[in-house]
C-alpha positions in Angstrom: 0.0 0.1 0.1 1.4 3.4 -1.1 -1.2 5.4 1.0 -1.3 4.7 4.5 -3.4 7.4 6.4 -2.3 5.9 9.8 1.2 7.3 9.2 -0.2 10.7 10.0 -1.8 9.4 13.2 1.2 7.5 14.5 2.3 10.0 17.5 0.6 12.8 19.4 3.0 15.3 18.0 2.2 14.2 14.4 -1.6 14.3 15.0 -1.3 17.8 16.4 0.9 18.9 13.5 -1.7 17.9 10.9 -4.9 18.8 13.0 -7.2 20.6 10.6 -9.4 22.4 13.3 -8.4 24.3 16.5 -10.3 25.7 19.1 -9.0 28.1 22.1 -10.6 30.1 24.8 -10.5 33.0 22.5 -13.2 31.3 20.3 -15.6 31.0 23.3 -18.4 33.4 24.5 -19.7 32.7 28.0 -23.4 33.1 28.5 -24.2 34.1 32.1 -27.2 34.8 34.1 -27.7 38.0 36.1 -30.1 38.6 39.0 -30.9 41.8 40.9 -29.7 41.7 44.5 -26.6 41.1 46.6 -24.6 38.0 47.5 -26.5 35.7 45.2 -25.1 32.7 43.5 -28.1 30.4 42.8 -27.3 27.1 40.8 -29.8 26.5 37.8 -31.1 23.1 38.7 -31.6 22.0 35.2 -28.3 23.4 34.0 -25.7 22.2 36.7 -22.5 24.2 37.2 -24.3 27.4 36.0 -25.6 30.1 38.1 -27.8 33.2 38.6 -25.4 35.8 39.9 -25.7 39.2 41.6 -23.2 41.6 40.2 -21.2 41.6 43.4 -20.6 37.9 42.8 -20.5 38.0 39.0 -17.4 40.4 38.9 -14.9 38.0 40.4 -16.2 35.2 38.2 -15.7 37.4 35.1 -12.2 38.0 36.4 -11.5 34.4 36.9 -12.8 33.6 33.3 -10.6 36.2 31.9 -7.5 34.9 33.5 -8.4 31.6 31.7 -8.7 33.6 28.4 -12.4 33.7 28.1 -13.0 37.4 27.4 -16.5 37.8 25.9 -19.6 37.3 27.9 -23.2 37.3 26.9 -25.2 38.7 29.9 -29.0 37.6 30.3 -31.2 39.1 33.0 -33.5 37.3 35.3 -36.2 39.7 35.9 -38.6 39.6 38.8 -42.2 39.1 37.5 -43.3 42.4 39.2 -41.2 44.4 36.9 -42.7 42.8 33.8 -45.3 44.3 31.7 -46.8 43.9 28.0 -44.5 46.5 26.6 -41.4 45.2 28.3 -40.7 48.8 29.4 -38.4 47.9 32.3 -35.9 46.8 29.7 -34.9 50.5 29.1 -35.8 52.0 32.5 -33.0 54.1 34.1 -33.0 51.9 37.2 -32.7 48.7 35.3 -30.2 46.6 37.5 -29.1 44.9 34.1 -27.9 48.1 32.5 -26.3 49.1 35.7 -24.5 45.8 35.7 -23.2 46.2 32.2 -21.8 49.6 33.2 -20.0 48.0 36.3 -18.5 45.2 34.1 -17.1 47.6 31.6 -15.9 49.9 34.2 -14.1 47.1 36.2 -12.9 45.3 32.9 -12.8 47.6 30.0 -11.0 45.1 27.9 -13.9 42.5 28.3 -16.3 42.3 25.5 -20.0 42.6 26.7 -22.8 41.0 24.6 -26.5 41.8 25.3 -29.6 40.1 24.7 -32.2 42.0 22.7 -35.7 40.5 22.9 -38.9 41.2 24.8 -39.3 38.0 26.6 -37.1 38.6 29.8 -39.2 41.6 30.5 -42.7 40.8 28.9 -45.5 39.8 31.1 -46.5 37.6 28.1 -43.2 35.7 27.9 -42.8 36.2 24.1 -40.1 37.9 22.2 -42.5 40.3 20.5 -45.6 42.4 21.3 -48.6 40.2 21.9 -52.1 41.3 20.8 -55.1 39.0 20.7 -52.9 36.0 20.8 -50.7 37.3 17.8 -47.1 38.3 17.9 -47.1 41.8 16.3 -43.9 42.2 14.3 -43.7 45.9 13.1 -44.9 47.4 16.5 -42.2 45.4 18.3 -39.3 47.0 16.5 -39.5 50.4 18.2 -39.6 48.4 21.7 -36.5 46.5 20.6 -34.7 49.7 19.6 -35.3 51.5 22.9 -33.9 48.3 24.6 -30.8 48.3 22.3 -30.2 52.1 22.8 -30.3 51.7 26.4 -27.7 48.8 26.3 -25.6 50.7 23.9 -25.6 53.7 26.4 -24.7 51.3 29.3 -21.5 50.3 27.3 -22.4 47.0 25.5 -20.0 46.1 22.7 -22.2 43.7 20.9 -26.1 43.7 20.5 -27.7 40.3 20.2 -31.2 40.5 18.9 -32.7 37.0 19.6 -36.3 38.0 18.9 -36.5 36.8 15.3 -38.8 39.8 14.2 -38.6 40.5 10.6 -36.6 43.6 9.8 -35.1 44.0 13.2 -31.5 44.2 12.3 -31.9 47.1 9.8 -34.1 48.9 12.3 -31.7 48.5 15.2 -28.7 49.3 12.9 -30.5 52.6 11.8 -31.5 53.6 15.3 -28.0 52.9 16.8 -26.2 54.8 14.1 -28.6 57.8 14.4 -27.8 57.8 18.1 -24.0 57.8 17.4 -23.4 54.2 18.3 -21.9 53.2 15.0 -19.1 51.1 16.7 -21.7 48.9 18.4 -21.9 45.6 16.7 -24.9 43.4 15.9 -24.6 39.6 16.4 -27.9 38.6 14.8 -29.7 35.4 15.8 -30.1 34.7 12.2 -31.2 31.0 12.1 -32.9 30.7 15.5 -35.0 27.4 15.5 -37.9 26.5 17.4 -36.1 23.9 19.4 -36.7 21.6 22.2 -33.3 22.4 23.7 -34.0 25.8 25.4 -35.9 24.4 28.6 -33.0 25.1 31.0 -32.3 28.6 29.8 -36.1 29.3 30.3 -35.8 27.8 33.8 -33.0 30.1 34.5 -34.7 33.3 33.5 -38.3 32.1 34.1 -39.0 33.5 30.6 -41.2 30.7 29.0 -44.2 32.0 27.2 -47.3 32.3 29.3 -49.5 30.9 26.5 -48.9 29.4 22.9 -45.3 28.9 21.5 -42.8 30.6 19.4 -43.2 28.7 16.2 -44.6 31.7 14.3 -41.2 33.5 14.6 -38.6 31.0 15.3 -37.6 28.7 12.4 -39.0 25.2 11.6 -36.3 22.7 12.4 -37.1 21.0 8.9 -36.0 24.0 7.0 -32.5 24.5 5.6 -33.0 26.8 2.6 -35.0 29.3 4.7 -31.8 29.9 6.8 -30.2 31.3 3.6 -33.1 33.8 3.2 -32.8 34.9 6.9 -29.1 35.3 6.6 -29.4 37.3 3.4 -31.8 39.8 5.0 -29.6 40.1 8.1 -26.4 40.5 6.0 -28.1 43.2 3.8 -29.6 45.0 6.8 -26.1 45.4 8.5 -25.4 42.5 10.7 -21.8 42.2 11.7 -22.1 38.5 12.6 -24.6 35.7 12.0 -25.6 33.1 14.6 -27.0 29.7 14.5 -29.1 28.5 17.3 -29.0 25.7 18.5 -25.6 24.4 17.3 -25.4 20.7 17.7 -28.4 19.7 15.8 -27.7 22.3 13.2 -24.2 21.8 12.2 -25.2 21.7 8.5 -26.7 25.2 8.9 -23.5 26.6 10.2 -21.5 25.3 7.3 -24.3 26.6 4.9 -23.9 30.1 6.2 -20.1 30.0 6.4 -19.8 29.0 2.9 -22.3 31.6 1.6 -21.5 34.8 3.7 -18.2 36.8 4.0 -18.8 37.7 7.7 -18.2 35.6 11.0 -20.7 32.9 11.8 -21.2 32.0 15.4 -22.9 29.0 17.0 -25.0 29.0 20.3 -24.3 25.7 22.2 -27.7 26.0 24.0 -28.7 25.1 27.6 -30.3 21.8 26.6 -27.3 20.5 24.7 -25.0 21.3 27.8 -27.4 20.0 30.3 -27.4 16.4 28.4 -23.6 16.4 28.7 -23.9 17.3 32.3 -26.4 14.6 33.2 -24.7 11.8 31.2 -21.4 12.7 32.9 -22.9 12.7 36.3 -24.2 9.2 35.7 -20.8 7.8 34.4 -22.1 7.3 31.0 -19.4 9.6 29.2 -16.3 11.4 29.9 -17.1 15.1 30.5 -13.9 16.6 29.3 -13.6 14.5 26.2 -17.3 15.0 25.3 -17.1 18.8 25.7 -14.2 19.0 23.5 -15.6 16.7 20.8 -18.9 18.9 21.0 -17.1 22.2 20.6 -14.6 21.0 17.9 -17.5 19.7 15.8 -19.0 23.2 15.8 -15.6 24.9 14.9 -15.1 22.2 12.2 -18.7 23.1 10.8 -17.4 26.6 10.4 -18.2 28.4 13.4 -15.9 31.3 14.1 -17.0 31.7 17.7 -19.3 29.5 20.1 -21.6 30.8 22.8 -21.3 27.8 25.4 -22.1 27.2 29.0 -18.8 24.9 28.8 -16.6 28.1 28.2 -15.0 28.3 31.7 -14.5 24.6 32.2 -13.2 24.1 28.6 -10.7 27.0 29.1 -9.7 25.4 32.4 -9.1 22.2 30.5 -6.9 23.9 27.9 -4.9 25.4 30.8 -4.4 22.1 32.5 -3.5 20.3 29.3 
């Protein structure tokens, strides 16, 4: 045999030399849950090893992550029901604990990159990403609400706006409003292909943000559809998105590749809560090796074409790399 592929696998050094895909802490974005108060570190029962943090507890956690090389954080607010209303008006209120926390993070760690969530559901009494009227999600009237939210976050110092709502036209609307207000340097990482997935459960537990009625299938994508992702991506690209996101990641590796091959801007993947919870649960029961499973899962997303990955494994994986 003239061709023996095993020759390129015969030692760890050779395997590393010819490795096609690399992943480092710099490729990771850490989603974290923020709660109003002091001295709070509450584990999310359905997402082990992840917590709701008050800002005084979160700042040391961010510092520890940055020492490991994780320097980008996607912050999600766990809002008390008493502050929620149909218009999600607390999202841009001057006393919003989330906005104050963004300011504190940026003041303490100016080199950190802070990403925000732009959608109504954390603040909405209806639990939907858009304005609800007569049981319907009203698209166009939602856009000014999202713009108020995005502008408040930009004023607080956020680096990347993350519109996760899946309303039509929202990227262009937000880009226009941010630019008009002088926030031309604030990036938009659009949740471009966000599917109506069964894997969001632990996240909704963490934020108590599940819809009060109905589901999100009229605005999140049908898991059966692939070509539709190209349409969503083209719209977001044309409207000014700086990065395109696929969510979830593991069941949609083909979509990550599809967008990577068709658009000249970074593509990110959201390794969502349910995907991570499966690994935590299986590892706890001794059914798989946690470190190896995490590495394999994340490398698959990079191999598919993800330039960056939002993952609840970010800190653990960064620690793995440091210990290697």
